[in-house]
Backbone bond lengths (Angstrom), bond angles and torsions (degrees), N, CA, C in turn:
res aa  C-N    CA-C-N  psi(-1)  N-CA   C-N-CA  omega(-1)  CA-C   N-CA-C  phi
1 Q - - - 1.465 - - 1.527 109.25 -
2 I 1.348 117.07 112.13 1.472 120.02 -179.59 1.525 108.84 -96.79
3 P 1.350 117.30 119.78 1.470 119.03 -178.58 1.535 111.63 -65.81
4 K 1.346 115.91 146.77 1.471 120.43 179.01 1.530 111.20 -74.04
5 D 1.328 115.49 -37.00 1.457 119.96 -177.09 1.545 110.01 -67.49
6 P 1.359 117.77 123.09 1.468 119.91 -175.69 1.531 113.81 -58.53
7 T 1.343 116.85 -34.97 1.474 118.82 179.53 1.522 110.44 -66.67
8 Q 1.339 116.05 -43.42 1.473 120.10 178.21 1.532 110.28 -62.79
9 R 1.333 114.82 -38.32 1.470 120.09 -178.86 1.546 108.75 -64.56
10 W 1.348 114.57 -42.95 1.466 119.99 179.95 1.528 110.24 -62.28
11 L 1.331 115.70 -43.02 1.466 120.23 178.58 1.521 111.25 -60.25
12 Q 1.325 114.97 -41.90 1.467 119.84 -179.56 1.532 110.52 -63.63
13 E 1.344 115.27 -41.36 1.475 119.76 177.88 1.529 110.28 -60.94
14 L 1.335 115.74 -43.39 1.464 120.30 -178.19 1.521 111.43 -64.51
15 T 1.332 115.60 -42.10 1.471 120.51 -178.62 1.529 110.10 -64.13
16 A 1.335 115.86 -35.08 1.470 119.93 -175.58 1.530 112.62 -79.16
17 L 1.339 116.85 -16.24 1.472 120.58 -172.74 1.528 114.12 -48.43
18 S 1.333 116.75 -53.24 1.469 120.56 -175.95 1.519 111.81 -78.94
19 Q 1.335 115.09 -36.91 1.468 118.95 -172.21 1.527 112.36 -66.33
20 Q 1.341 116.60 -41.30 1.474 120.27 -174.14 1.523 111.90 -53.26
21 L 1.337 116.44 -47.78 1.462 120.17 -173.18 1.525 112.38 -69.88
22 Q 1.340 117.37 -19.35 1.461 120.02 178.87 1.533 111.39 -84.79
23 Q 1.334 115.75 -14.27 1.468 118.16 -173.45 1.528 113.59 -103.30
24 I 1.339 116.84 -2.31 1.464 117.68 -176.14 1.530 111.30 -96.59
25 H 1.312 116.07 164.15 1.458 121.88 179.35 1.540 109.04 -70.95
26 P 1.344 117.82 143.32 1.473 119.84 179.42 1.534 113.91 -52.20
27 N 1.348 116.94 -35.07 1.476 119.62 178.54 1.527 111.18 -63.61
28 V 1.344 115.38 -37.97 1.470 120.02 179.50 1.529 109.38 -68.21
29 L 1.338 115.64 -39.46 1.461 120.05 178.41 1.532 110.42 -62.52
30 A 1.336 116.52 -43.93 1.476 120.31 178.31 1.529 110.21 -60.09
31 K 1.338 115.47 -38.19 1.472 120.35 179.55 1.535 110.72 -64.68
32 I 1.344 115.63 -40.64 1.471 120.48 178.41 1.535 109.14 -61.94
33 L 1.340 116.58 -44.09 1.471 120.13 -179.49 1.533 110.31 -66.21
34 K 1.318 116.19 -35.08 1.478 119.56 177.50 1.534 109.75 -62.14
35 Q 1.342 115.65 -42.78 1.469 119.90 179.49 1.529 111.19 -66.39
36 R 1.332 116.14 -23.07 1.466 120.56 -177.99 1.527 111.62 -98.39
37 T 1.340 116.50 19.26 1.464 120.32 177.71 1.522 109.44 -76.17
38 L 1.331 115.60 125.46 1.470 120.81 -178.01 1.523 111.48 -92.94
39 Y 1.354 115.92 -29.21 1.470 118.99 -172.99 1.519 108.05 -165.87
40 Q 1.327 116.04 147.36 1.466 118.72 170.76 1.522 110.35 -152.16
41 N 1.327 115.37 145.67 1.464 120.80 169.98 1.525 106.86 -139.94
42 E 1.340 117.77 -164.00 1.477 118.03 -175.06 1.530 113.08 -71.45
43 E 1.357 117.01 -14.29 1.470 119.47 -178.48 1.526 114.01 -103.95
44 I 1.344 115.76 -37.61 1.471 118.60 -170.98 1.528 113.13 -134.27
45 V 1.344 113.70 160.90 1.471 122.50 170.38 1.524 105.39 -129.95
46 V 1.326 116.83 129.47 1.463 120.55 -179.18 1.522 108.44 -112.15
47 I 1.331 116.61 126.89 1.469 119.98 -179.13 1.532 110.92 -119.25
48 D 1.325 114.45 161.72 1.456 122.22 172.34 1.530 105.36 -98.99
49 K 1.340 116.61 102.35 1.468 120.73 -174.08 1.529 110.68 -69.64
50 P 1.344 116.43 128.77 1.471 118.69 178.86 1.531 112.40 -76.42
51 Y 1.327 115.19 164.00 1.465 121.81 178.92 1.530 110.64 -68.34
52 G 1.329 116.06 145.13 1.468 120.31 169.91 1.511 115.06 76.65
53 L 1.341 116.74 11.66 1.463 118.99 -179.55 1.526 109.16 -109.45
54 P 1.355 117.69 114.03 1.466 118.87 -179.58 1.531 110.92 -70.16
55 V 1.329 115.68 151.38 1.466 120.35 177.50 1.527 109.31 -78.38
56 H 1.356 115.78 -39.91 1.477 120.89 -179.70 1.521 110.28 -115.47
57 G 1.334 115.61 157.57 1.469 120.71 177.11 1.520 111.41 -76.46
58 G 1.325 115.99 175.22 1.470 121.29 179.38 1.514 108.12 174.48
59 P 1.341 117.78 -176.04 1.464 120.59 -178.65 1.532 110.59 -58.94
60 G 1.314 115.72 131.89 1.471 120.32 176.08 1.530 114.16 76.86
61 I 1.341 117.29 3.53 1.472 119.40 179.99 1.520 109.24 -102.57
62 K 1.331 115.06 120.05 1.462 119.59 -178.42 1.530 110.05 -90.39
63 N 1.333 115.62 -40.71 1.462 120.92 -177.34 1.519 111.38 -121.87
64 C 1.332 116.26 135.98 1.472 120.05 172.80 1.524 107.93 -148.31
65 I 1.320 115.32 164.85 1.470 119.82 -176.30 1.531 110.81 -62.53
66 A 1.353 116.65 -44.62 1.476 120.35 -176.81 1.530 111.67 -53.40
67 D 1.338 116.88 -39.93 1.468 120.63 -175.68 1.523 113.77 -69.43
68 V 1.348 117.39 -27.30 1.476 117.67 -175.46 1.539 112.89 -100.96
69 L 1.350 116.61 7.21 1.471 118.79 -179.29 1.539 113.19 -61.35
70 P 1.353 120.03 -37.75 1.477 118.61 176.97 1.538 111.84 -64.42
71 I 1.351 116.50 -40.30 1.482 119.89 -178.94 1.532 109.85 -68.07
72 L 1.338 116.12 -43.13 1.462 120.49 -178.78 1.530 110.56 -61.41
73 A 1.335 116.74 -41.40 1.475 120.78 179.86 1.525 110.61 -60.09
74 K 1.345 115.82 -43.08 1.478 119.72 179.92 1.529 111.09 -65.82
75 M 1.334 116.16 -38.16 1.469 119.90 179.83 1.529 111.35 -67.45
76 L 1.332 116.83 -34.48 1.463 120.34 -176.84 1.529 111.73 -82.39
77 E 1.341 116.68 -32.11 1.469 119.44 -177.62 1.522 110.46 -113.42
78 N 1.329 114.76 -91.52 1.466 118.69 177.39 1.519 107.99 -158.01
79 M 1.304 115.78 178.19 1.465 120.24 -173.69 1.532 113.34 -61.68
80 K 1.361 116.83 -20.29 1.474 118.63 -177.75 1.530 112.44 -92.35
81 A 1.316 116.08 2.82 1.468 119.52 -173.94 1.527 111.94 -63.71
82 E 1.335 115.00 141.20 1.471 122.01 172.95 1.530 108.46 -67.89
83 P 1.347 118.77 148.16 1.474 119.02 175.23 1.530 110.55 -59.36
84 L 1.313 116.00 150.06 1.471 120.30 175.32 1.531 109.47 -75.01
85 H 1.337 116.52 162.67 1.470 121.02 -177.83 1.521 110.79 -121.38
86 L 1.342 115.73 144.21 1.477 120.51 175.40 1.526 109.24 -76.88
87 C 1.337 116.62 141.39 1.479 120.62 178.39 1.523 111.25 -113.63
88 H 1.323 116.45 -27.29 1.471 121.45 -179.29 1.513 106.15 -157.05
89 R 1.334 117.52 179.95 1.468 118.07 -177.86 1.528 110.82 -132.05
90 L 1.311 114.86 154.55 1.460 121.77 170.43 1.524 105.90 -124.45
91 D 1.324 117.41 149.36 1.472 120.47 176.19 1.525 109.70 -59.60
92 K 1.319 115.13 154.73 1.469 121.18 178.19 1.536 111.38 -50.44
93 E 1.352 116.48 -41.39 1.475 119.93 -174.73 1.520 113.36 -87.35
94 T 1.335 118.22 -5.81 1.469 119.92 -178.43 1.524 109.27 -86.92
95 T 1.339 115.89 139.35 1.463 121.13 179.37 1.527 108.96 -107.53
96 G 1.340 115.81 167.98 1.457 118.71 168.56 1.514 116.69 114.86
97 V 1.334 114.98 -159.00 1.469 123.22 -168.41 1.524 111.87 -64.02
98 M 1.344 114.98 124.81 1.466 120.22 176.87 1.530 109.43 -138.96
99 V 1.340 116.14 133.82 1.468 121.25 -175.45 1.528 110.42 -102.46
100 L 1.324 116.26 131.90 1.468 122.92 174.03 1.533 107.26 -118.28
101 A 1.343 116.44 149.87 1.467 119.24 -179.04 1.524 110.20 -109.93
102 R 1.317 115.53 149.97 1.480 120.08 -179.48 1.522 112.18 -84.60
103 S 1.339 118.38 -16.79 1.469 120.11 -179.32 1.527 109.39 -140.56
104 K 1.356 114.87 163.02 1.475 120.52 177.76 1.529 110.49 -60.30
105 E 1.344 115.51 -40.24 1.473 120.66 -176.80 1.532 110.03 -64.07
106 A 1.334 115.46 -46.94 1.476 119.54 179.85 1.525 110.16 -62.34
107 A 1.341 116.45 -40.99 1.473 120.33 -179.49 1.525 109.96 -61.68
108 E 1.328 116.65 -43.79 1.463 121.21 -179.36 1.527 110.69 -62.63
109 K 1.341 115.00 -43.43 1.477 120.77 -179.70 1.541 110.30 -59.94
110 I 1.342 115.80 -43.20 1.474 120.39 -177.50 1.533 110.58 -72.55
111 R 1.339 117.03 -37.30 1.475 119.50 176.83 1.526 110.58 -59.84
112 V 1.343 116.11 -39.55 1.468 120.61 178.58 1.534 110.07 -64.18
113 L 1.335 116.84 -40.19 1.477 120.40 178.33 1.533 110.44 -61.28
114 F 1.353 116.78 -41.01 1.476 120.82 177.25 1.528 109.91 -64.82
115 K 1.341 115.23 -47.12 1.469 120.56 -176.69 1.522 112.28 -61.73
116 T 1.340 115.90 -39.44 1.473 120.08 -176.73 1.536 110.89 -90.95
117 R 1.331 116.06 14.42 1.484 123.23 173.03 1.522 113.64 59.72
118 Q 1.333 115.52 36.76 1.465 118.80 178.37 1.533 111.62 -95.89
119 V 1.339 115.54 -6.42 1.471 119.75 179.14 1.529 108.10 -94.60
120 E 1.330 116.70 126.08 1.469 119.60 177.52 1.518 108.86 -90.22
121 K 1.348 115.92 122.94 1.472 119.42 -178.97 1.523 108.68 -118.53
122 T 1.323 115.78 133.49 1.465 119.87 176.91 1.523 108.48 -125.80
123 Y 1.330 115.82 126.27 1.466 122.05 179.00 1.520 109.39 -113.14
124 W 1.322 115.84 156.06 1.460 121.84 168.05 1.523 107.66 -116.22
125 A 1.329 115.92 141.06 1.461 119.98 176.04 1.517 109.33 -141.76
126 I 1.341 115.82 141.04 1.464 119.87 169.66 1.523 105.06 -95.77
127 V 1.336 116.20 125.78 1.472 119.60 -176.35 1.527 110.45 -122.84
128 L 1.327 115.23 161.57 1.462 120.72 173.29 1.521 108.05 -84.09
129 G 1.322 115.85 136.69 1.460 119.47 177.25 1.511 112.34 86.31
130 D 1.334 113.82 -169.61 1.445 122.10 -173.03 1.522 107.50 -132.87
131 P 1.331 119.24 118.37 1.467 118.14 -177.32 1.530 110.77 -66.74
132 D 1.322 115.52 143.53 1.456 120.09 178.60 1.527 107.61 -129.24
133 P 1.347 118.51 114.54 1.466 128.57 0.78 1.532 111.85 -71.58
134 V 1.338 116.05 169.38 1.473 119.80 -173.81 1.535 112.11 -74.04
135 E 1.316 115.96 -10.43 1.465 118.61 178.57 1.517 107.59 -149.73
136 G 1.327 117.22 142.34 1.459 118.33 -179.45 1.518 111.75 172.44
137 I 1.332 114.44 -163.87 1.464 120.83 -179.41 1.527 108.06 -129.76
138 V 1.329 116.58 130.03 1.470 121.01 173.43 1.525 106.06 -99.42
139 E 1.327 115.64 121.22 1.466 119.54 179.93 1.528 108.45 -129.06
140 I 1.330 115.11 82.65 1.474 120.54 -179.40 1.538 107.28 -132.71
141 P 1.336 117.26 126.69 1.472 119.34 178.65 1.534 111.63 -58.34
142 I 1.334 115.36 156.04 1.474 121.57 -177.11 1.528 109.30 -126.73
143 V 1.335 115.41 141.82 1.468 120.58 -179.81 1.528 108.51 -139.10
144 E 1.330 117.26 154.76 1.472 120.27 176.12 1.524 108.91 -92.62
145 K 1.344 116.22 132.24 1.467 119.83 -178.45 1.516 110.11 -133.40
146 E 1.320 115.58 153.98 1.462 119.44 173.74 1.523 108.28 -86.21
147 V 1.310 116.48 131.67 1.464 121.22 178.43 1.520 107.72 -93.83
148 Q 1.315 115.76 120.18 1.468 119.94 179.31 1.529 107.83 -87.75
149 S 1.323 116.12 107.04 1.466 119.43 174.97 1.520 106.66 -148.76
150 H 1.335 117.65 -170.53 1.471 118.23 -178.19 1.528 110.44 -60.30
151 Q 1.337 116.04 -22.88 1.470 121.02 175.83 1.520 106.19 -125.80
152 S 1.320 118.36 97.72 1.460 118.95 -177.52 1.522 110.10 -65.03
153 H 1.348 116.04 136.28 1.456 119.84 178.34 1.529 109.00 -153.66
154 Y 1.335 116.06 166.98 1.463 120.57 -178.77 1.516 110.29 -103.96
155 K 1.336 114.98 144.50 1.454 120.89 177.99 1.517 108.94 -144.22
156 M 1.325 115.57 152.46 1.455 119.29 169.11 1.529 106.11 -80.06
157 T 1.325 116.16 145.36 1.469 118.48 177.62 1.522 110.26 -150.51
158 L 1.323 116.04 172.73 1.457 120.85 -177.86 1.528 110.29 -76.61
159 A 1.329 115.52 144.05 1.468 121.29 173.61 1.528 106.70 -129.09
160 P 1.348 117.12 74.06 1.463 119.48 -173.06 1.532 112.60 -61.23
161 S 1.340 115.80 153.91 1.462 120.58 -179.15 1.531 111.38 -86.08
162 Y 1.340 116.79 -14.09 1.464 120.63 -176.94 1.521 109.40 -134.33
163 R 1.351 115.83 157.37 1.459 119.42 170.91 1.525 108.58 -145.38
164 L 1.338 116.07 166.08 1.460 119.59 177.50 1.521 109.08 -91.71
165 C 1.328 116.54 131.32 1.463 121.16 178.42 1.529 108.73 -73.20
166 P 1.375 118.30 124.17 1.471 120.31 -175.24 1.542 113.37 -62.38
167 E 1.346 117.03 -29.86 1.472 119.76 -177.49 1.532 112.60 -67.82
168 D 1.359 115.56 -54.04 1.467 117.46 -173.45 1.530 114.27 -119.35
169 G 1.368 116.36 3.66 1.470 119.27 176.96 1.518 113.87 72.76
170 K 1.350 117.31 11.47 1.469 119.95 179.84 1.532 110.59 -79.69
171 V 1.329 114.80 154.97 1.472 120.11 178.19 1.522 109.09 -81.75
172 V 1.338 115.79 127.75 1.468 120.65 -178.37 1.521 108.42 -121.01
173 K 1.332 117.04 135.54 1.464 120.15 176.69 1.526 108.79 -77.31
174 I 1.316 115.95 136.81 1.467 120.92 -178.30 1.531 108.06 -97.46
175 R 1.332 115.52 146.76 1.473 118.22 174.87 1.524 108.91 -64.16
176 K 1.325 116.76 128.94 1.465 121.21 -172.32 1.536 111.23 -65.20
177 N 1.329 115.27 133.92 1.465 120.55 174.28 1.533 107.39 -73.10
178 R 1.331 116.53 123.63 1.472 120.16 -174.47 1.528 112.92 -58.17
179 K 1.343 114.99 -30.78 1.473 117.74 -175.29 1.533 112.30 -87.84
180 A 1.336 117.27 -9.07 1.475 120.15 -176.34 1.527 110.39 -70.60
181 E 1.331 115.08 139.72 1.471 120.12 177.44 1.518 109.05 -109.61
182 S 1.341 116.10 140.19 1.464 116.86 179.16 1.531 108.80 -69.73
183 A 1.332 115.05 140.77 1.469 120.71 -174.79 1.526 109.39 -140.70
184 V 1.340 115.57 130.47 1.466 121.18 -177.27 1.532 109.30 -133.35
185 T 1.337 116.36 126.64 1.473 121.65 179.85 1.533 109.66 -131.58
186 R 1.329 116.20 124.40 1.474 119.75 171.83 1.517 107.92 -88.72
187 Y 1.323 116.78 144.73 1.462 119.02 177.64 1.522 110.05 -144.06
188 R 1.332 115.99 153.95 1.472 119.88 167.49 1.510 109.18 -151.26
189 R 1.314 115.41 145.53 1.463 119.66 -179.07 1.524 108.95 -82.50
190 L 1.340 116.06 130.81 1.467 120.82 178.27 1.526 111.14 -97.73
191 A 1.336 116.65 -30.05 1.474 120.77 -179.25 1.519 108.81 -162.12
192 G 1.330 116.60 157.11 1.466 120.12 178.04 1.520 109.97 -148.11
193 A 1.337 117.51 138.85 1.472 123.00 176.95 1.514 109.14 -170.94
194 F 1.331 116.10 150.66 1.471 122.77 173.85 1.532 113.37 49.93
195 A 1.340 114.91 48.14 1.473 122.90 176.20 1.533 113.55 64.99
196 C 1.356 116.56 17.87 1.470 120.85 177.51 1.532 109.76 -131.03
197 S 1.324 115.80 162.58 1.467 120.65 175.96 1.520 109.44 -137.05
198 L 1.335 115.03 151.72 1.463 121.19 169.91 1.528 105.71 -101.86
199 L 1.338 116.03 121.72 1.470 120.25 -178.52 1.514 111.10 -113.32
200 E 1.336 114.75 147.77 1.464 120.72 169.51 1.522 106.07 -104.71
201 L 1.332 116.40 133.08 1.470 120.67 -172.90 1.515 110.76 -128.67
202 Q 1.319 115.08 139.74 1.469 119.67 174.13 1.522 108.40 -127.29
203 P 1.340 116.89 101.59 1.467 118.10 176.90 1.531 108.65 -73.79
204 I 1.333 116.78 122.47 1.469 120.51 179.72 1.529 108.59 -82.54
205 T 1.351 115.98 -33.75 1.464 121.21 175.76 1.532 107.61 -108.13
206 G 1.330 116.89 174.88 1.466 118.78 -176.70 1.518 112.85 -129.19
207 V 1.329 117.24 58.62 1.468 120.87 179.56 1.533 109.27 -83.77
208 K 1.327 116.66 146.38 1.468 121.91 179.26 1.540 110.53 -52.01
209 H 1.333 116.41 130.23 1.472 124.07 177.52 1.540 113.50 58.15
210 Q 1.328 116.19 21.33 1.468 120.50 -173.95 1.531 113.79 -54.42
211 I 1.342 116.79 -51.21 1.471 119.86 -176.36 1.534 109.61 -61.57
212 R 1.339 116.20 -43.75 1.464 120.81 -176.73 1.528 110.82 -62.68
213 V 1.335 116.76 -42.42 1.473 121.58 -177.44 1.533 110.59 -71.96
214 H 1.329 117.42 -44.63 1.459 120.40 -179.81 1.531 111.37 -62.80
215 L 1.335 116.68 -38.93 1.466 118.98 -179.68 1.532 110.69 -71.71
216 A 1.333 116.86 -46.12 1.477 119.91 -175.32 1.524 111.81 -71.31
217 Y 1.334 116.51 -51.31 1.467 119.33 -172.15 1.530 112.97 -96.36
218 G 1.331 116.82 -25.93 1.465 119.52 -179.36 1.518 111.94 -84.99
219 L 1.341 116.76 -45.42 1.469 121.03 -177.07 1.528 112.97 -103.47
220 G 1.335 116.84 -10.62 1.475 119.63 -177.64 1.513 112.10 69.65
221 C 1.350 116.34 26.49 1.481 121.75 179.60 1.522 108.99 -127.53
222 P 1.362 118.07 76.96 1.474 118.51 -178.26 1.528 111.54 -62.92
223 I 1.324 115.62 151.84 1.472 120.63 178.87 1.523 108.89 -68.83
224 L 1.314 116.17 138.82 1.469 121.64 176.88 1.531 108.45 -56.89
225 G 1.334 115.97 126.69 1.469 120.20 179.86 1.524 113.62 86.16
226 D 1.346 117.62 4.86 1.467 118.87 177.70 1.532 108.89 -91.12
227 H 1.327 114.47 85.91 1.463 119.74 -174.90 1.532 111.64 -73.26
228 K 1.331 116.37 -21.65 1.477 120.20 -178.24 1.530 111.81 -75.72
229 Y 1.335 116.60 -40.26 1.471 119.28 -173.24 1.528 113.54 -107.14
230 S 1.322 117.42 18.09 1.468 118.77 177.33 1.524 111.41 -90.28
231 H 1.349 116.15 -16.24 1.468 120.76 175.22 1.516 105.03 -132.63
232 W 1.309 116.34 161.58 1.457 117.44 176.08 1.516 110.63 -94.78
233 S 1.346 117.35 -52.92 1.459 118.34 -166.07 1.519 114.51 -93.19
234 K 1.343 117.62 -7.65 1.471 115.42 -177.29 1.523 111.02 -129.77
235 L 1.320 114.33 155.30 1.462 120.88 174.14 1.522 105.86 -98.28
236 A 1.329 116.08 98.01 1.466 119.28 -176.39 1.514 108.66 -148.25
237 P 1.355 117.36 155.20 1.459 119.03 178.65 1.532 111.46 -59.80
238 Q 1.318 114.74 148.51 1.464 121.56 -179.90 1.528 111.07 -59.61
239 K 1.330 116.36 138.39 1.467 120.54 176.55 1.518 107.73 -90.46
240 L 1.331 116.28 121.89 1.471 120.23 -175.45 1.524 111.38 -101.48
241 P 1.350 117.66 146.49 1.464 119.76 174.97 1.530 110.91 -62.03
242 E 1.325 116.38 146.97 1.474 122.46 -178.83 1.533 111.03 -53.18
243 L 1.322 115.70 -42.27 1.460 121.98 -178.30 1.532 111.34 -60.36
244 T 1.332 115.70 -42.64 1.475 121.46 -179.73 1.528 110.18 -67.75
245 L 1.346 116.02 -44.51 1.475 120.13 179.12 1.530 110.54 -57.40
246 R 1.338 115.68 -43.81 1.476 119.64 -178.56 1.525 110.98 -63.22
247 R 1.335 116.20 -43.01 1.473 119.78 -179.12 1.524 111.43 -66.11
248 L 1.329 116.40 -36.71 1.470 120.00 -179.01 1.529 111.31 -84.65
249 K 1.356 115.62 -3.50 1.472 122.04 -176.17 1.524 110.70 53.75
250 L 1.324 114.89 47.58 1.466 121.47 -178.02 1.520 109.86 -120.35
251 E 1.340 116.14 149.62 1.463 119.03 168.59 1.522 106.59 -95.60
252 Q 1.331 116.44 152.16 1.470 120.07 -179.06 1.536 110.95 -56.51
253 S 1.336 116.88 -33.99 1.478 119.62 -178.57 1.532 112.12 -65.00
254 K 1.339 116.11 -18.98 1.476 119.30 -179.44 1.530 111.43 -99.67
255 A 1.339 116.99 0.58 1.473 120.73 -176.06 1.529 111.59 -60.44
256 R 1.345 116.51 -26.00 1.470 119.36 -177.82 1.536 112.39 -62.48
257 H 1.343 116.67 -19.50 1.473 119.42 -179.80 1.531 112.32 -81.88
258 L 1.335 117.04 -9.58 1.474 118.59 -178.08 1.522 109.90 -68.75
259 P 1.327 117.21 127.83 1.468 119.34 178.38 1.531 111.10 -80.41
260 L 1.316 115.65 163.18 1.463 121.63 177.05 1.536 109.21 -66.85
261 H 1.331 115.97 125.51 1.467 120.28 -178.74 1.533 110.19 -97.36
262 L 1.335 114.75 70.64 1.465 121.32 177.91 1.525 108.09 -131.42
263 H 1.337 115.79 125.13 1.458 120.07 -170.96 1.532 110.46 -133.38
264 A 1.344 115.90 127.42 1.473 120.85 175.18 1.532 107.64 -78.18
265 H 1.318 115.85 97.27 1.460 121.84 -167.27 1.530 112.54 -83.35
266 R 1.330 115.57 -35.07 1.468 117.54 -173.17 1.526 110.24 -150.25
267 L 1.343 115.05 147.39 1.455 119.29 178.84 1.526 107.90 -145.05
268 C 1.318 116.13 128.68 1.469 120.20 179.25 1.528 108.07 -115.22
269 L 1.333 115.62 118.79 1.462 122.49 -171.32 1.526 109.17 -114.88
270 P 1.346 118.62 116.13 1.466 119.03 -179.22 1.532 112.09 -83.31
271 L 1.330 115.95 76.93 1.476 121.35 178.04 1.526 107.32 -106.34
272 G 1.324 117.71 96.44 1.464 118.72 -171.72 1.512 106.24 69.71
273 Q 1.343 116.42 -106.35 1.475 117.67 172.26 1.524 107.78 -85.15
274 P 1.353 118.55 151.75 1.469 118.81 -179.17 1.532 111.33 -64.58
275 L 1.340 116.23 131.18 1.465 121.40 176.66 1.526 107.27 -104.14
276 D 1.312 116.03 129.18 1.462 120.76 -174.54 1.527 109.37 -117.16
277 F 1.330 117.51 119.28 1.466 120.54 -178.80 1.520 110.09 -117.22
278 V 1.324 115.92 131.98 1.463 120.94 179.33 1.522 108.04 -125.35
279 C 1.325 115.17 141.57 1.457 119.88 -173.98 1.524 109.75 -137.44
280 K 1.333 116.44 125.39 1.475 120.77 179.28 1.525 110.46 -64.95
281 P 1.343 117.63 147.36 1.468 118.19 176.88 1.534 110.58 -64.78
282 P 1.347 117.53 156.65 1.468 120.57 179.86 1.529 111.01 -65.75
283 L 1.321 115.91 166.62 1.475 120.79 -175.15 1.520 113.08 -58.32
284 F 1.355 117.64 -41.51 1.473 118.52 -177.53 1.534 110.10 -63.09
285 F 1.340 116.95 -34.86 1.461 122.82 179.82 1.536 109.14 -68.32
286 Q 1.339 115.54 -44.83 1.477 120.02 179.08 1.533 110.97 -62.75
287 K 1.347 115.38 -39.90 1.472 119.98 179.00 1.524 110.99 -62.22
288 T 1.351 115.77 -43.46 1.469 120.13 179.32 1.529 110.13 -63.10
289 L 1.320 117.02 -42.03 1.474 120.43 177.63 1.524 110.42 -57.09
290 R 1.351 115.33 -44.21 1.480 119.42 -179.26 1.526 110.87 -65.00
291 K 1.346 115.66 -45.06 1.475 119.61 -178.10 1.530 110.87 -61.86
292 L 1.345 115.97 -36.64 1.474 120.10 -178.04 1.527 112.11 -91.00
293 E 1.343 115.55 2.03 1.477 121.33 -178.95 1.525 112.15 54.03
294 L 1.327 114.84 42.23 1.476 120.37 174.79 1.529 106.52 -96.95
295 D 1.312 116.30 119.57 1.474 119.16 -175.69 1.511 111.74 -83.78
296 I 1.335 114.56 127.82 1.469 119.70 175.72 1.524 107.26 -72.40
297 P 1.329 117.43 133.00 1.462 118.41 176.59 1.526 110.18 -69.83
298 K 1.315 116.22 145.59 1.473 119.90 177.52 1.521 107.79 -78.63
299 D 1.335 116.29 125.21 1.486 119.23 179.79 1.510 110.78 -69.31
């Protein structure tokens, strides 16, 4: 049943985003990934990762990219093809450029490039609010912590190296948390309207959920649809500004259906000559940009 009202239709599309990919046959999923192949040569295959598809399996996950790599390899080459290999990961909700390797050796080579920060990654995110300053670098270590609330859960969070002393307001160095990883994210605002901004992000390091944590807790600008990092102590749908709700024609009670608006837009891989891959944001992301009148910069 397709609703006539465009807002209801949009909501239905958003709700179905994650569910569809979990309900299809692995062969169909491999076919979808084949159609989303951006580039391939004898070493690598580059795909445009869809929304809501986890890279690795886990509890309650029926379909993931890792599981269909043998099928995808056969579809792209021939029945004797070796399974493809993962080189890096994207969050389940993140869309965009993802590199797979055709051999163990190629995968290892590319993992080293990621580890030694030779891969340039550029993301786009729609966030709530306006970062101040509009361009800069967030350099705050990140650590995983258990959140004590009515529903205990784990989250990545900031582990700053300094704090202000409450007595005299002086800056005091904090003893480093052994488990904290250093994390650095460059950002700049590309457009702003209706209490939201479109940001371009370059993670210099690759810590789990780094962009989401730095934007939400470091800049106070959580990503639109990031229900996990919009609050600290509770698991609840993101609270949206009235202005944003009106523009999106959404009620706050329906905000939980908003997907995470984080997209791996570009990746530059120095394999021999530099390979540059660019990927348009998914349709739901483009629709949100239009509704919020955020102009995509011309590449």
